[in-house]
MARKOL-247896 format. One record per residue (C-alpha): z, x, y; residue number from 1. Coordinates in Angstrom, 1 decimal, always signed. Each point is the difference from the previous one (the first is absolute). Layout:
BEGIN
[atom [Z X Y] NUM]
...
//
This chain:
BEGIN
[atom [+0.0 +0.0 +0.0] 1]
[atom [-0.8 +1.2 +3.5] 2]
[atom [+2.8 +0.5 +2.5] 3]
[atom [+0.9 -2.8 +2.4] 4]
[atom [-0.6 +0.6 +3.7] 5]
[atom [+3.4 -1.6 +0.8] 6]
[atom [+1.8 +2.4 -2.4] 7]
[atom [-1.8 +3.3 +1.0] 8]
[atom [-2.6 +1.2 +2.4] 9]
[atom [-3.4 +0.2 -1.8] 10]
[atom [-2.5 +2.7 +0.7] 11]
[atom [-2.9 -1.1 +2.3] 12]
[atom [-3.2 +1.5 +1.2] 13]
[atom [-3.1 -0.7 +2.1] 14]
[atom [-1.6 -1.9 -2.9] 15]
[atom [+1.9 -3.0 -1.4] 16]
[atom [+0.7 +0.4 -3.7] 17]
[atom [+0.1 -3.7 -0.5] 18]
[atom [-2.0 -2.7 +1.9] 19]
[atom [+0.7 -3.7 -0.4] 20]
[atom [-2.5 -2.6 +1.3] 21]
[atom [+0.0 -3.7 +0.6] 22]
[atom [-3.7 -0.8 -0.2] 23]
[atom [-0.1 -2.9 +2.5] 24]
[atom [-2.8 -1.8 +1.9] 25]
[atom [-2.5 -0.7 -2.8] 26]
[atom [-0.1 -3.7 +0.6] 27]
[atom [-0.2 +0.3 +3.8] 28]
[atom [-2.7 +2.6 -0.3] 29]
[atom [-2.1 -2.5 -1.9] 30]
[atom [+0.8 -2.9 +2.2] 31]
[atom [-1.2 +1.9 +3.1] 32]
[atom [-3.3 +0.4 -1.8] 33]
[atom [-0.2 -3.7 -1.0] 34]
[atom [+0.5 +0.9 -3.6] 35]
[atom [+2.5 -1.4 -2.5] 36]
[atom [+3.4 +1.9 -0.1] 37]
[atom [-0.8 +1.0 -3.6] 38]
[atom [-2.9 +2.1 +1.3] 39]
[atom [+2.5 +2.1 +2.0] 40]
[atom [+2.0 +0.8 -3.2] 41]
[atom [-3.1 +1.1 -1.8] 42]
[atom [-1.0 +2.3 +2.9] 43]
[atom [+3.6 +1.4 +0.1] 44]
[atom [-0.6 +1.5 -3.5] 45]
[atom [-2.3 +2.5 +1.7] 46]
[atom [+2.7 +1.0 +2.4] 47]
[atom [+2.3 +0.7 -2.9] 48]
[atom [-2.6 +2.4 -1.4] 49]
[atom [-0.3 +1.8 +3.4] 50]
[atom [+3.7 +0.4 +0.4] 51]
[atom [+0.6 +1.2 -3.6] 52]
[atom [-2.7 +2.6 +0.5] 53]
[atom [+1.5 +1.1 +3.4] 54]
[atom [+3.5 +0.4 -1.5] 55]
[atom [-1.3 +2.0 -3.0] 56]
[atom [-2.0 +2.3 +2.3] 57]
[atom [+2.8 +0.5 +2.6] 58]
[atom [+3.0 +1.0 -2.1] 59]
[atom [+1.8 -3.3 -0.1] 60]
[atom [+1.9 -0.3 -3.3] 61]
[atom [+0.8 -3.7 -0.1] 62]
[atom [-1.8 -3.0 +1.3] 63]
[atom [+1.5 -3.5 -0.4] 64]
[atom [-2.0 -3.1 +0.8] 65]
[atom [+1.5 -3.5 +0.4] 66]
[atom [-2.7 -2.0 -1.7] 67]
[atom [+1.8 -3.3 -0.7] 68]
[atom [+3.5 -1.0 +1.1] 69]
[atom [+2.3 -2.4 -1.9] 70]
[atom [-0.5 -2.4 +3.0] 71]
[atom [-3.8 +0.1 -0.2] 72]
[atom [+0.1 -2.7 -2.7] 73]
[atom [+0.5 -2.4 +2.9] 74]
[atom [-3.6 +0.6 +1.1] 75]
[atom [-2.8 -2.4 -0.8] 76]
[atom [-0.8 -0.1 -3.7] 77]
[atom [-3.6 +1.0 +0.5] 78]
[atom [+1.1 +3.2 +1.8] 79]
[atom [+2.7 +0.9 -2.6] 80]
[atom [-2.6 -0.4 -2.8] 81]
[atom [-2.4 +2.2 +1.9] 82]
[atom [+2.6 +2.7 +0.4] 83]
[atom [+0.8 -0.1 -3.7] 84]
[atom [-3.7 +0.3 -0.8] 85]
[atom [-0.4 +2.9 +2.4] 86]
[atom [+2.9 +1.7 -1.6] 87]
[atom [-1.6 -0.4 -3.4] 88]
[atom [-3.4 +1.3 +1.2] 89]
[atom [+1.6 +3.0 +1.7] 90]
[atom [+1.8 +1.0 -3.1] 91]
[atom [-3.1 -0.4 -2.1] 92]
[atom [-2.2 +2.0 +2.4] 93]
[atom [+2.3 +2.5 +1.7] 94]
[atom [+2.2 +1.5 -2.6] 95]
[atom [-2.6 +2.4 -1.4] 96]
[atom [-0.7 +1.2 +3.6] 97]
[atom [+3.8 +0.5 +0.6] 98]
[atom [+0.3 +1.8 -3.3] 99]
[atom [-2.9 +2.4 +0.7] 100]
[atom [+1.6 +0.8 +3.4] 101]
[atom [+3.4 +0.9 -1.6] 102]
[atom [+1.7 -3.1 +1.6] 103]
[atom [+2.9 -1.6 -1.8] 104]
[atom [+0.2 -3.8 +0.3] 105]
[atom [+3.3 -1.9 -0.2] 106]
[atom [+0.7 -3.7 +0.7] 107]
[atom [+3.4 -1.3 +1.0] 108]
[atom [+1.2 -3.5 +0.4] 109]
[atom [+0.8 -3.0 -2.2] 110]
[atom [-3.2 -0.1 -2.2] 111]
[atom [+1.2 -2.9 -2.3] 112]
[atom [-1.9 -2.8 +1.9] 113]
[atom [-3.3 +1.8 -0.3] 114]
[atom [-2.4 -1.1 -2.7] 115]
[atom [+0.2 +2.1 -3.3] 116]
[atom [-3.4 +1.7 +0.6] 117]
[atom [+1.0 +1.3 +3.4] 118]
[atom [+3.3 +1.2 -1.4] 119]
[atom [-1.9 +1.9 -2.7] 120]
[atom [-2.4 +1.5 +2.5] 121]
[atom [+3.0 +1.3 +2.0] 122]
[atom [+1.7 +1.5 -3.1] 123]
[atom [-3.3 +1.6 -1.1] 124]
[atom [-0.7 +1.4 +3.5] 125]
[atom [+3.5 +1.5 +0.2] 126]
[atom [-0.3 +1.6 -3.4] 127]
[atom [-3.5 +1.4 +0.7] 128]
[atom [+1.1 +1.7 +3.2] 129]
[atom [+3.5 +0.9 -1.1] 130]
[atom [-0.7 +3.7 -0.4] 131]
[atom [-1.7 +0.5 +3.3] 132]
[atom [+1.7 +2.4 +2.5] 133]
[atom [-1.7 -0.8 +3.3] 134]
[atom [+0.6 -3.0 +2.3] 135]
[atom [+2.4 -2.7 -1.4] 136]
[atom [-1.5 -3.3 +1.1] 137]
[atom [+2.5 -2.9 -0.3] 138]
[atom [-1.0 -3.6 +0.3] 139]
[atom [+2.7 -2.4 +0.9] 140]
[atom [-1.0 -3.3 -1.6] 141]
[atom [+2.2 -3.1 +0.0] 142]
[atom [+2.5 +2.3 +1.6] 143]
[atom [+2.8 -0.7 +2.5] 144]
[atom [+2.6 +2.4 +1.4] 145]
[atom [+2.9 -2.4 -0.5] 146]
[atom [-1.2 -0.8 -3.6] 147]
[atom [-0.1 +3.8 -0.6] 148]
[atom [+3.7 +0.4 +1.1] 149]
[atom [+1.0 -3.0 -2.1] 150]
[atom [-1.8 +1.1 -3.1] 151]
[atom [+1.5 +3.5 +0.4] 152]
[atom [+3.5 -1.4 +0.3] 153]
[atom [-0.5 -2.2 -3.1] 154]
[atom [-1.3 +3.0 -2.1] 155]
[atom [+2.8 +2.2 +1.2] 156]
[atom [+2.6 -2.6 -1.2] 157]
[atom [-1.8 -0.4 -3.3] 158]
[atom [+0.3 +3.8 -0.6] 159]
[atom [+3.5 +0.3 +1.5] 160]
[atom [+1.8 -3.3 -0.6] 161]
[atom [+3.3 +1.8 +0.7] 162]
[atom [-0.9 +0.0 +3.7] 163]
[atom [+0.9 -3.7 +0.3] 164]
[atom [+3.6 +1.1 -0.5] 165]
[atom [-0.2 +3.1 +2.2] 166]
[atom [-2.4 -0.7 +2.9] 167]
[atom [+1.2 +3.1 +1.8] 168]
[atom [-2.2 +2.0 -2.4] 169]
[atom [-3.1 -1.7 +1.3] 170]
[atom [-1.8 +2.5 +2.2] 171]
[atom [-3.3 +0.2 +1.9] 172]
[atom [-1.1 +2.8 -2.3] 173]
[atom [+0.7 -2.0 -3.2] 174]
[atom [-1.7 -3.2 +1.3] 175]
[atom [-3.0 +2.0 +1.2] 176]
[atom [-0.7 +1.2 -3.6] 177]
[atom [-1.0 -3.6 -0.9] 178]
[atom [-2.4 -0.7 +2.9] 179]
[atom [-3.6 -0.4 -0.9] 180]
[atom [-1.1 +3.2 +1.7] 181]
[atom [+3.0 +2.3 -0.9] 182]
[atom [-2.5 +2.7 -1.0] 183]
[atom [-1.6 +0.3 +3.4] 184]
[atom [+1.4 +1.4 +3.3] 185]
[atom [+0.7 -2.5 +2.7] 186]
[atom [-3.1 -0.6 +2.2] 187]
[atom [-0.3 +2.3 +3.0] 188]
[atom [-2.6 -2.1 +1.7] 189]
[atom [-0.4 -3.8 -0.1] 190]
[atom [-3.3 -1.5 +1.3] 191]
[atom [-0.7 -3.7 +0.6] 192]
[atom [-3.5 -1.0 +1.1] 193]
[atom [-1.0 -3.3 +1.5] 194]
[atom [+2.2 -0.1 +3.2] 195]
[atom [+3.3 -1.3 -1.5] 196]
[atom [+3.2 +2.0 +0.6] 197]
[atom [+2.3 -0.7 -2.9] 198]
[atom [+0.5 +1.3 -3.5] 199]
[atom [-0.2 -3.4 -1.8] 200]
[atom [+2.4 +0.7 -2.8] 201]
[atom [-1.8 +3.2 -1.1] 202]
[atom [+2.2 +2.9 -1.3] 203]
[atom [+3.0 -1.3 +1.9] 204]
[atom [+2.3 +2.6 -1.6] 205]
[atom [-2.4 +2.9 +0.2] 206]
[atom [-1.1 -0.3 +3.6] 207]
[atom [+3.4 +0.7 +1.5] 208]
[atom [-1.1 +3.2 +1.7] 209]
[atom [-3.8 -0.4 -0.2] 210]
[atom [-2.1 +0.4 +3.2] 211]
[atom [-1.6 -3.4 +0.6] 212]
[atom [-3.6 +0.0 +1.4] 213]
[atom [-1.8 -3.3 +1.0] 214]
[atom [-3.7 -0.3 +0.8] 215]
[atom [-2.2 -2.9 +1.1] 216]
[atom [-2.7 +1.2 -2.2] 217]
[atom [-0.8 -2.5 -2.8] 218]
[atom [+0.2 +1.4 -3.5] 219]
[atom [-3.7 -0.3 -0.9] 220]
[atom [-0.8 +2.3 +3.0] 221]
[atom [+2.7 +2.5 -0.8] 222]
[atom [-1.2 +3.5 -0.9] 223]
[atom [+0.3 +3.7 +0.4] 224]
[atom [+0.1 +0.0 +3.8] 225]
[atom [+2.8 -2.6 +0.0] 226]
[atom [+1.9 +2.1 -2.5] 227]
[atom [-0.5 +3.0 +2.2] 228]
[atom [+1.5 -1.9 +2.9] 229]
[atom [+3.0 -1.1 -2.0] 230]
[atom [+0.6 +3.5 -1.3] 231]
[atom [-0.2 +1.4 +3.6] 232]
[atom [+2.5 -2.6 +1.2] 233]
[atom [+2.3 +0.9 -2.9] 234]
[atom [-0.2 +3.7 +0.9] 235]
[atom [+1.4 -0.9 +3.5] 236]
[atom [+3.0 -1.7 -1.4] 237]
[atom [+3.4 +1.8 +0.0] 238]
[atom [+1.6 -0.9 -3.4] 239]
[atom [+3.7 +0.3 +0.6] 240]
[atom [+1.6 -1.8 -2.9] 241]
[atom [+3.1 -0.7 +2.0] 242]
[atom [+0.1 +3.4 +1.7] 243]
[atom [-0.5 +0.9 +3.6] 244]
[atom [-3.0 +1.6 +1.5] 245]
[atom [+2.1 +3.1 +0.8] 246]
[atom [+0.9 +0.4 -3.7] 247]
[atom [-3.7 -0.2 -0.9] 248]
[atom [-1.0 +2.6 +2.6] 249]
[atom [+2.7 +2.3 -1.3] 250]
[atom [-1.2 -0.6 -3.5] 251]
[atom [+3.5 -0.9 -1.1] 252]
[atom [-0.3 -3.1 -2.2] 253]
[atom [+3.5 +0.5 -1.4] 254]
[atom [+1.7 +0.2 +3.4] 255]
//
């Protein structure tokens, strides 16, 4: 498990090790072009391809994409069905490309509501790319940050039932071991496209000290230049993790 940013100061650099993205604006991109919202989601798959290639070429180790939230089931049935179809198509068509580019694919979230064929595609894709050592691409599907914390708490109590009698032994470090992405460092940079300025129940626990970048660019238009702007903005941030600017300039994180 990677260290928590609230328990110790993580190492940082000019290039974020982990980028997390809410891919927003697909529907509005399509509406502005007098197209059905579903056309925007289809176009957004191309942006995923561009950003994956960018991260792989620029030394970013982890890319996490919010593809479908636990609240997205509230959307029109036609749109939900299209999103599921696109997920299936992407897995059928893109896994070989990811594998040839040394990308490891992981999917996090409650996958139980998905149809069996989609669940099988996910398992097969993860198994196919399991040995790859390049970029780790994580897709959050039927995922919610609060759900993640709840499922972690339940798993922790299943493994450690004695904690119900001694709650003082419950620690951030112990609970963190049961979160969906306990194998990845916390995101350094969060990006949300589409002009909204909220995290929408995405990685609620993990974003505690992440730099939050919002852009008006709709996801289907997002590409390398937009990633460059986000990275440049990130480089201008002073990541203090509770310390003062003077401590950072003195290079004394333990002060």
